DOMARKE-753765 format. One line per 5 residues: number of its first residue (from 1); their letters; for each residue x negated, y, z negated of C-alpha. Coordinates in steps of 0.25 Angstrom, whole numbers. Each point is the difference from the previous one (the first is absolute). Layout:
N
NUM> A> X,Y,Z | ...;
# end
This chain:
330
1> MNIKN> 33,89,-12 | -10,9,-8 | -5,12,6 | -13,1,-6 | -13,-4,9;
6> KNVVV> 11,0,12 | -6,7,13 | 12,10,3 | 1,11,11 | 9,11,-3;
11> TGAGG> 4,9,13 | 5,13,-2 | -10,1,-12 | -1,15,1 | 14,3,-2;
16> FIGSH> 9,1,-12 | 5,-15,-3 | -13,-4,6 | -10,7,-10 | 8,-4,-12;
21> LTEEL> 0,-15,5 | -14,0,4 | -4,6,-14 | 9,-10,-8 | -6,-12,9;
26> VRRGA> -15,4,-4 | 6,1,-15 | 4,-15,1 | -13,-4,5 | 3,-3,16;
31> NVKAF> -10,3,10 | 6,12,8 | -2,4,15 | 7,13,1 | 4,4,14;
36> VHYNS> 2,14,3 | 2,8,13 | -12,4,6 | -4,15,2 | -13,8,4;
41> RNNWG> 0,5,-15 | -2,-13,-7 | 13,4,-8 | 5,-12,-7 | 13,7,-4;
46> LLELL> 6,-2,-14 | -11,-11,-4 | -10,13,-2 | 9,1,-12 | -3,-12,-7;
51> EKDIL> -9,-1,-12 | -15,-1,6 | -1,-14,-8 | 12,-5,7 | -3,6,14;
56> GEVEV> -14,-7,-2 | 6,-14,0 | 7,3,13 | -6,-3,14 | 7,12,9;
61> VAGDI> 2,-4,15 | 5,11,9 | 6,-4,14 | 14,0,7 | 11,-9,-3;
66> TDPFF> 4,1,15 | -13,-6,4 | 3,-15,0 | -16,-4,1 | -3,9,-12;
71> VKTVT> 12,-6,-9 | -5,-15,4 | -15,4,-5 | 4,7,-12 | 10,-12,-5;
76> KDVDI> -11,-11,1 | -2,-9,-12 | 12,7,-7 | 9,-7,-11 | 12,11,1;
81> IFHLA> 3,11,8 | 8,11,-5 | 5,8,12 | 4,14,-3 | -5,8,11;
86> ALIGI> 11,8,7 | 5,13,4 | 10,4,-11 | 5,14,1 | 15,0,5;
91> PYSYI> 0,13,6 | -12,0,7 | 7,-12,7 | 9,8,7 | -11,6,6;
96> APESY> -9,-11,4 | 8,-13,0 | -10,-7,10 | -10,2,-11 | 8,-8,-9;
101> VNVNI> 2,-11,9 | -14,-1,3 | -6,1,-15 | 12,-8,-7 | 3,-11,10;
106> KGTLN> -11,-2,8 | -10,2,-13 | 9,-10,-8 | -1,-10,14 | -15,1,-1;
111> VLQAG> -1,-3,-15 | 9,-12,2 | -8,-6,11 | -13,2,-6 | 5,-7,-13;
116> LDNDV> 4,-11,9 | -13,0,8 | -8,1,-13 | 8,-10,-9 | 3,10,-11;
121> GRIVH> 7,-6,-11 | 10,9,-2 | 6,15,6 | 8,9,-8 | 6,10,11;
126> TSTSE> 7,13,-6 | 13,3,4 | 9,11,-5 | 15,3,-5 | 2,10,11;
131> TYGTA> 2,-12,8 | 14,-2,-6 | 5,13,4 | 12,6,-7 | 5,-11,-8;
136> EYTPI> 12,-7,2 | 0,-6,-14 | -8,2,-12 | -9,-4,-6 | -7,-4,13;
141> DELHP> -5,-14,0 | -9,-7,12 | 13,-4,6 | 5,14,4 | -1,3,15;
146> LKGQS> -12,9,5 | 4,12,8 | -10,9,8 | 4,13,-5 | -13,7,4;
151> PYSAS> -11,-3,8 | -9,-4,-12 | 11,-10,-6 | 1,-6,14 | -15,-2,1;
156> KIGAD> 0,-7,-13 | 11,-9,3 | -6,-4,13 | -13,-3,-9 | 8,-8,-9;
161> KIAES> 6,-10,10 | -14,-2,7 | -5,-4,-14 | 12,-9,-1 | -2,-5,14;
166> YFRSF> -15,-4,-4 | 5,-8,-13 | 11,-7,9 | -8,-2,13 | -14,-3,-6;
171> DLPVA> 2,-3,-15 | -9,12,-3 | 1,2,-16 | 5,13,1 | 10,7,-11;
176> TIRPF> 7,13,2 | 2,9,-12 | 9,12,2 | -2,11,-10 | 11,10,-3;
181> NTFGP> -6,14,-2 | -13,0,-8 | -5,12,-7 | -13,4,-8 | -13,7,-2;
186> RQSAR> -7,2,14 | 13,0,8 | 0,10,12 | 9,12,-1 | 7,-5,11;
191> AIIPT> 9,-8,-10 | 10,6,-8 | -5,-2,-14 | -14,6,3 | 6,11,9;
196> IIAQA> 9,6,-13 | -11,-2,-10 | -11,6,9 | 9,13,3 | 6,1,-14;
201> LVMDE> -15,0,-6 | -4,12,8 | 11,7,5 | 12,7,-6 | 11,-7,10;
206> VHVGS> 0,-13,5 | 5,-4,15 | 7,-13,3 | 8,-7,10 | 13,-7,-3;
211> LSPVR> 4,-3,-15 | 11,-10,3 | -8,-13,4 | -2,-11,-11 | -13,-6,-2;
216> DLTFV> -6,-13,-8 | -13,6,-4 | -12,-10,-5 | -12,4,-7 | -12,-4,8;
221> KDTVN> -6,-9,-11 | 12,-8,0 | 0,-1,16 | -14,-4,0 | 3,-11,-10;
226> GFIEV> 11,-4,10 | -11,0,11 | -9,-10,-8 | 11,-10,-4 | 5,-1,15;
231> GTSEN> -14,-2,4 | -3,-11,-10 | 14,-7,-3 | 1,-14,7 | 15,4,2;
236> SVGEV> 0,12,9 | -6,-5,13 | 10,2,10 | 9,9,-9 | 4,14,1;
241> INIGT> 0,6,-15 | 5,13,-5 | -8,9,-10 | 8,9,-8 | 6,5,-12;
246> GSGVT> 14,-3,2 | 4,14,-3 | 3,12,8 | 0,15,-2 | 4,12,9;
251> IGELL> -11,9,5 | 8,11,-8 | -1,-7,-13 | -14,-4,3 | -4,14,3;
256> KRILH> 7,5,-15 | -7,-13,-7 | -14,6,6 | 3,15,-4 | 3,-4,-14;
261> ILEKD> -13,-7,-3 | -7,11,7 | 8,9,-9 | 5,8,12 | 14,-2,0;
266> DIRVI> 4,14,6 | -9,0,12 | 6,4,12 | 4,-11,10 | 1,1,15;
271> EELDR> 5,-9,9 | -5,1,14 | 6,-5,12 | -13,-4,7 | -3,-10,-12;
276> VRPDK> 13,-7,3 | 0,-12,9 | 11,-1,12 | 13,-5,-5 | 0,-14,6;
281> SEVME> -14,-2,-4 | 1,3,-14 | 1,-11,-10 | 10,3,-11 | -2,-11,-11;
286> LICDN> -10,-8,-2 | 0,-9,-13 | -8,-14,-2 | 5,-13,-3 | -12,-6,-6;
291> SKAKH> 7,-13,-5 | -10,-8,11 | -12,6,-6 | 4,-3,-15 | 4,-14,4;
296> MLDWR> -11,-4,9 | -13,9,-5 | 5,2,-14 | -3,15,4 | 8,12,-8;
301> PKYTL> -4,14,0 | -7,5,-13 | 1,14,2 | 13,9,-1 | 1,12,8;
306> DEGLA> -3,10,-10 | -12,-8,-4 | -5,0,15 | 2,15,3 | -7,3,-14;
311> ETIKW> -13,-7,6 | 2,6,14 | 2,14,-6 | -12,-1,-9 | -9,-5,12;
316> MREHT> 6,11,9 | -3,10,-11 | -15,-3,1 | 0,-1,16 | 8,12,4;
321> NLYKT> -11,3,10 | 4,-12,8 | 13,5,4 | 4,11,10 | 14,7,-4;
326> EKYVV> 1,12,8 | 4,-7,12 | 9,-11,4 | -6,-11,9 | 7,-12,5;
# end
Protein backbone atom coordinates (compact mmCIF):
# COMPACT_ATOMS: atom_id res chain seq x y z
CA MET A 1 0.00 0.00 0.00
CA ASN A 2 1.28 3.46 -0.91
CA ILE A 3 0.59 6.16 1.67
CA LYS A 4 0.31 8.91 -0.95
CA ASN A 5 -3.22 10.38 -1.21
CA LYS A 6 -4.48 8.13 1.60
CA ASN A 7 -6.85 9.66 4.15
CA VAL A 8 -5.08 9.25 7.47
CA VAL A 9 -5.94 10.07 11.08
CA VAL A 10 -3.18 10.41 13.68
CA THR A 11 -4.42 10.36 17.27
CA GLY A 12 -2.02 11.90 19.76
CA ALA A 13 -0.71 14.08 16.94
CA GLY A 14 0.28 16.84 19.37
CA GLY A 15 2.75 14.56 21.13
CA PHE A 16 6.38 13.75 20.46
CA ILE A 17 6.19 10.79 18.06
CA GLY A 18 2.75 11.86 16.82
CA SER A 19 4.00 15.24 15.64
CA HIS A 20 6.94 13.67 13.80
CA LEU A 21 4.65 11.06 12.22
CA THR A 22 2.21 13.78 11.12
CA GLU A 23 5.08 15.72 9.56
CA GLU A 24 6.43 12.73 7.64
CA LEU A 25 2.99 11.67 6.42
CA VAL A 26 2.47 15.14 4.93
CA ARG A 27 5.88 14.96 3.26
CA ARG A 28 4.87 11.63 1.70
CA GLY A 29 1.66 13.06 0.27
CA ALA A 30 -0.97 11.68 2.66
CA ASN A 31 -4.12 13.63 3.55
CA VAL A 32 -3.63 13.99 7.29
CA LYS A 33 -6.20 14.68 9.98
CA ALA A 34 -4.38 15.35 13.25
CA PHE A 35 -6.36 14.53 16.41
CA VAL A 36 -5.16 16.59 19.40
CA HIS A 37 -6.52 16.80 22.94
CA TYR A 38 -9.04 19.62 23.34
CA ASN A 39 -8.11 22.57 25.52
CA SER A 40 -9.58 26.05 25.90
CA ARG A 41 -6.34 27.70 24.73
CA ASN A 42 -6.61 26.07 21.28
CA ASN A 43 -3.09 24.76 21.79
CA TRP A 44 -2.06 22.03 19.35
CA GLY A 45 0.89 20.81 21.34
CA LEU A 46 4.08 20.00 19.45
CA LEU A 47 2.34 20.39 16.09
CA GLU A 48 2.81 24.12 16.60
CA LEU A 49 6.56 23.62 16.16
CA LEU A 50 6.15 22.25 12.64
CA GLU A 51 7.12 24.36 9.65
CA LYS A 52 4.20 26.50 8.51
CA ASP A 53 4.03 24.95 5.06
CA ILE A 54 3.76 21.48 6.63
CA LEU A 55 1.22 22.47 9.27
CA GLY A 56 -0.83 24.24 6.62
CA GLU A 57 -1.44 20.87 4.95
CA VAL A 58 -2.82 19.31 8.14
CA GLU A 59 -6.46 19.29 9.26
CA VAL A 60 -6.26 19.65 13.03
CA VAL A 61 -9.24 18.48 15.10
CA ALA A 62 -9.43 18.83 18.88
CA GLY A 63 -11.35 16.41 21.06
CA ASP A 64 -11.09 13.70 23.69
CA ILE A 65 -10.02 10.12 22.94
CA THR A 66 -12.27 8.88 25.77
CA ASP A 67 -15.39 10.21 23.99
CA PRO A 68 -16.61 7.41 21.68
CA PHE A 69 -18.99 9.65 19.72
CA PHE A 70 -16.24 12.12 18.88
CA VAL A 71 -13.77 9.38 17.92
CA LYS A 72 -16.31 7.77 15.62
CA THR A 73 -17.08 11.11 13.96
CA VAL A 74 -13.42 11.97 13.38
CA THR A 75 -12.60 8.60 11.80
CA LYS A 76 -15.25 8.52 9.07
CA ASP A 77 -14.01 8.10 5.48
CA VAL A 78 -10.51 7.19 6.64
CA ASP A 79 -8.07 4.68 5.13
CA ILE A 80 -5.62 4.39 8.05
CA ILE A 81 -5.72 5.32 11.74
CA PHE A 82 -2.40 5.69 13.53
CA HIS A 83 -3.41 5.51 17.18
CA LEU A 84 -0.81 7.16 19.42
CA ALA A 85 -3.01 9.06 21.90
CA ALA A 86 -2.07 7.93 25.41
CA LEU A 87 -0.88 8.94 28.83
CA ILE A 88 2.77 7.91 28.79
CA GLY A 89 4.63 9.22 31.85
CA ILE A 90 5.54 6.30 34.11
CA PRO A 91 6.01 8.32 37.34
CA TYR A 92 2.63 10.01 36.88
CA SER A 93 0.97 6.60 36.54
CA TYR A 94 1.84 5.93 40.20
CA ILE A 95 -0.14 9.04 41.13
CA ALA A 96 -3.11 8.79 38.75
CA PRO A 97 -3.56 5.14 37.70
CA GLU A 98 -7.27 5.48 36.94
CA SER A 99 -6.51 8.15 34.34
CA TYR A 100 -4.22 5.70 32.58
CA VAL A 101 -6.93 3.06 32.44
CA ASN A 102 -9.46 5.57 31.08
CA VAL A 103 -7.21 7.05 28.40
CA ASN A 104 -5.07 4.10 27.39
CA ILE A 105 -7.59 1.26 27.55
CA LYS A 106 -10.93 2.98 27.06
CA GLY A 107 -9.44 5.35 24.48
CA THR A 108 -8.05 2.43 22.50
CA LEU A 109 -11.39 0.63 22.70
CA ASN A 110 -13.06 3.73 21.24
CA VAL A 111 -10.61 3.82 18.33
CA LEU A 112 -11.05 0.12 17.58
CA GLN A 113 -14.85 0.30 17.70
CA ALA A 114 -14.86 3.41 15.52
CA GLY A 115 -12.60 1.64 13.05
CA LEU A 116 -14.98 -1.30 12.97
CA ASP A 117 -18.10 0.86 12.60
CA ASN A 118 -16.53 3.06 9.92
CA ASP A 119 -14.94 0.20 7.96
CA VAL A 120 -11.45 1.72 8.28
CA GLY A 121 -8.89 -0.04 6.11
CA ARG A 122 -6.08 -0.25 8.67
CA ILE A 123 -5.45 0.65 12.31
CA VAL A 124 -1.95 0.88 13.75
CA HIS A 125 -2.14 0.59 17.52
CA THR A 126 0.85 1.84 19.52
CA SER A 127 2.23 -0.35 22.29
CA THR A 128 5.48 0.11 24.24
CA SER A 129 8.49 -1.98 25.19
CA GLU A 130 7.55 -1.26 28.82
CA THR A 131 4.92 -4.01 28.48
CA TYR A 132 7.74 -6.57 28.62
CA GLY A 133 8.93 -5.49 32.05
CA THR A 134 12.43 -6.49 33.15
CA ALA A 135 13.74 -8.88 30.52
CA GLU A 136 13.72 -12.63 31.11
CA TYR A 137 16.05 -12.82 28.10
CA THR A 138 17.60 -10.39 25.65
CA PRO A 139 17.20 -9.34 22.97
CA ILE A 140 13.44 -9.27 23.58
CA ASP A 141 11.23 -10.69 20.83
CA GLU A 142 7.46 -10.38 20.49
CA LEU A 143 6.91 -13.71 22.28
CA HIS A 144 8.44 -12.45 25.54
CA PRO A 145 5.94 -12.50 28.45
CA LEU A 146 4.19 -9.23 29.30
CA LYS A 147 4.50 -7.80 32.83
CA GLY A 148 2.58 -4.93 34.40
CA GLN A 149 5.47 -3.42 36.34
CA SER A 150 3.80 0.00 36.50
CA PRO A 151 0.21 1.21 36.11
CA TYR A 152 1.35 2.68 32.79
CA SER A 153 2.66 -0.61 31.40
CA ALA A 154 -0.38 -2.48 32.75
CA SER A 155 -2.71 -0.08 30.95
CA LYS A 156 -0.79 -0.55 27.71
CA ILE A 157 -0.95 -4.33 28.07
CA GLY A 158 -4.71 -3.99 28.45
CA ALA A 159 -4.89 -1.82 25.33
CA ASP A 160 -2.76 -4.29 23.37
CA LYS A 161 -5.03 -7.17 24.32
CA ILE A 162 -8.17 -5.22 23.39
CA ALA A 163 -6.59 -4.60 19.98
CA GLU A 164 -5.76 -8.30 19.63
CA SER A 165 -9.33 -9.23 20.57
CA TYR A 166 -10.80 -6.99 17.86
CA PHE A 167 -8.59 -8.65 15.26
CA ARG A 168 -9.50 -12.15 16.44
CA SER A 169 -13.19 -11.50 17.17
CA PHE A 170 -14.20 -9.08 14.42
CA ASP A 171 -11.44 -9.47 11.82
CA LEU A 172 -10.54 -5.80 12.29
CA PRO A 173 -7.38 -5.00 10.27
CA VAL A 174 -5.32 -3.83 13.23
CA ALA A 175 -1.56 -4.11 13.67
CA THR A 176 0.34 -3.35 16.88
CA ILE A 177 3.68 -1.56 16.77
CA ARG A 178 5.80 -1.90 19.90
CA PRO A 179 8.53 0.77 19.87
CA PHE A 180 11.44 0.61 22.27
CA ASN A 181 12.64 3.91 23.74
CA THR A 182 12.44 6.66 21.12
CA PHE A 183 14.27 9.99 21.31
CA GLY A 184 14.79 13.09 19.22
CA PRO A 185 13.84 16.76 18.76
CA ARG A 186 10.68 17.98 20.50
CA GLN A 187 10.71 15.27 23.19
CA SER A 188 9.54 16.21 26.69
CA ALA A 189 12.13 16.62 29.42
CA ARG A 190 10.34 13.84 31.29
CA ALA A 191 12.37 11.47 29.09
CA ILE A 192 15.97 10.76 30.04
CA ILE A 193 17.81 12.14 26.99
CA PRO A 194 16.20 15.60 26.90
CA THR A 195 16.41 15.70 30.71
CA ILE A 196 20.18 15.35 30.56
CA ILE A 197 20.66 17.66 27.59
CA ALA A 198 18.38 20.42 28.89
CA GLN A 199 20.16 20.55 32.25
CA ALA A 200 23.66 20.33 30.79
CA LEU A 201 23.01 23.17 28.36
CA VAL A 202 22.08 25.72 31.02
CA MET A 203 23.34 24.41 34.38
CA ASP A 204 26.64 23.39 35.95
CA GLU A 205 25.21 20.11 37.23
CA VAL A 206 22.92 17.33 36.02
CA HIS A 207 20.32 15.63 38.24
CA VAL A 208 19.36 12.06 37.30
CA GLY A 209 17.80 8.92 38.72
CA SER A 210 19.30 5.43 38.51
CA LEU A 211 22.23 5.02 36.10
CA SER A 212 22.01 1.21 35.96
CA PRO A 213 19.03 0.45 33.65
CA VAL A 214 19.80 -0.55 30.06
CA ARG A 215 17.75 0.89 27.20
CA ASP A 216 17.53 0.39 23.43
CA LEU A 217 17.31 3.92 22.03
CA THR A 218 15.84 4.60 18.58
CA PHE A 219 15.96 7.96 16.83
CA VAL A 220 12.46 9.28 16.16
CA LYS A 221 12.83 9.38 12.37
CA ASP A 222 13.54 5.64 12.39
CA THR A 223 10.56 4.99 14.66
CA VAL A 224 8.30 7.02 12.36
CA ASN A 225 9.46 5.00 9.36
CA GLY A 226 8.50 1.91 11.33
CA PHE A 227 5.01 3.27 11.91
CA ILE A 228 4.49 3.93 8.22
CA GLU A 229 5.81 0.50 7.23
CA VAL A 230 3.44 -1.18 9.70
CA GLY A 231 0.57 0.95 8.36
CA THR A 232 1.19 0.11 4.71
CA SER A 233 2.48 -3.47 4.75
CA GLU A 234 0.08 -6.22 3.74
CA ASN A 235 1.87 -8.56 6.17
CA SER A 236 1.39 -6.61 9.40
CA VAL A 237 -2.34 -7.11 10.07
CA GLY A 238 -2.90 -9.09 13.26
CA GLU A 239 0.76 -8.88 14.19
CA VAL A 240 2.74 -7.31 17.03
CA ILE A 241 5.99 -5.85 15.72
CA ASN A 242 8.94 -4.56 17.75
CA ILE A 243 10.75 -1.43 16.58
CA GLY A 244 14.21 -0.87 18.03
CA THR A 245 17.91 -0.88 17.19
CA GLY A 246 18.90 -4.18 18.78
CA SER A 247 21.59 -2.52 20.91
CA GLY A 248 21.45 -1.42 24.53
CA VAL A 249 23.24 1.19 26.60
CA THR A 250 23.17 1.88 30.34
CA ILE A 251 21.82 5.25 31.43
CA GLY A 252 25.25 5.92 32.93
CA GLU A 253 27.01 5.32 29.61
CA LEU A 254 24.35 7.36 27.80
CA LEU A 255 24.99 10.24 30.22
CA LYS A 256 28.73 10.11 29.49
CA ARG A 257 28.15 10.12 25.72
CA ILE A 258 25.83 13.12 25.87
CA LEU A 259 28.19 15.10 28.11
CA HIS A 260 31.10 14.24 25.82
CA ILE A 261 29.25 15.53 22.74
CA LEU A 262 28.44 18.70 24.70
CA GLU A 263 32.11 18.95 25.77
CA LYS A 264 31.02 18.95 29.41
CA ASP A 265 32.65 15.71 30.58
CA ASP A 266 33.50 17.17 34.00
CA ILE A 267 30.04 18.47 34.89
CA ARG A 268 28.75 17.45 38.32
CA VAL A 269 26.26 14.54 38.26
CA ILE A 270 23.79 14.14 41.14
CA GLU A 271 21.68 11.00 41.57
CA GLU A 272 18.35 11.79 43.25
CA LEU A 273 16.13 9.25 44.99
CA ASP A 274 12.89 10.97 43.94
CA ARG A 275 13.83 10.28 40.30
CA VAL A 276 14.21 6.54 40.95
CA ARG A 277 11.32 4.14 40.35
CA PRO A 278 10.13 1.78 43.11
CA ASP A 279 12.31 -1.38 43.19
CA LYS A 280 9.66 -3.80 41.91
CA SER A 281 8.60 -1.34 39.22
CA GLU A 282 11.99 -0.50 37.70
CA VAL A 283 12.62 -2.19 34.36
CA MET A 284 16.32 -2.98 34.37
CA GLU A 285 16.96 -4.03 30.77
CA LEU A 286 15.17 -3.47 27.46
CA ILE A 287 16.95 -4.53 24.27
CA CYS A 288 14.94 -5.11 21.12
CA ASP A 289 14.95 -8.15 18.89
CA ASN A 290 13.96 -6.44 15.63
CA SER A 291 14.20 -9.56 13.45
CA LYS A 292 10.48 -9.54 12.71
CA ALA A 293 10.51 -5.91 11.54
CA LYS A 294 13.52 -6.63 9.34
CA HIS A 295 12.02 -9.72 7.72
CA MET A 296 8.37 -8.68 7.53
CA LEU A 297 8.73 -4.96 6.78
CA ASP A 298 12.31 -4.65 5.52
CA TRP A 299 12.69 -2.01 8.26
CA ARG A 300 16.09 -1.15 9.70
CA PRO A 301 17.29 1.80 11.78
CA LYS A 302 19.33 4.28 9.75
CA TYR A 303 20.60 6.49 12.58
CA THR A 304 23.31 5.55 15.06
CA LEU A 305 22.86 6.64 18.66
CA ASP A 306 25.51 9.35 18.32
CA GLU A 307 23.97 10.68 15.09
CA GLY A 308 20.57 10.90 16.75
CA LEU A 309 22.03 12.56 19.83
CA ALA A 310 23.80 15.14 17.68
CA GLU A 311 20.55 16.08 15.90
CA THR A 312 18.68 16.21 19.20
CA ILE A 313 21.31 18.41 20.85
CA LYS A 314 21.37 20.76 17.86
CA TRP A 315 17.58 21.21 18.07
CA MET A 316 17.57 21.65 21.84
CA ARG A 317 20.29 24.31 21.69
CA GLU A 318 17.89 26.32 19.53
CA HIS A 319 14.89 25.69 21.81
CA THR A 320 16.20 25.86 25.38
CA ASN A 321 13.30 28.18 26.22
CA LEU A 322 10.89 25.24 25.92
CA TYR A 323 12.47 23.33 28.80
CA LYS A 324 12.13 23.91 32.55
CA THR A 325 15.27 22.63 34.24
CA GLU A 326 14.97 24.21 37.67
CA LYS A 327 12.52 21.68 39.09
CA TYR A 328 11.84 17.97 38.63
CA VAL A 329 8.25 17.12 37.75
CA VAL A 330 6.76 13.68 37.18
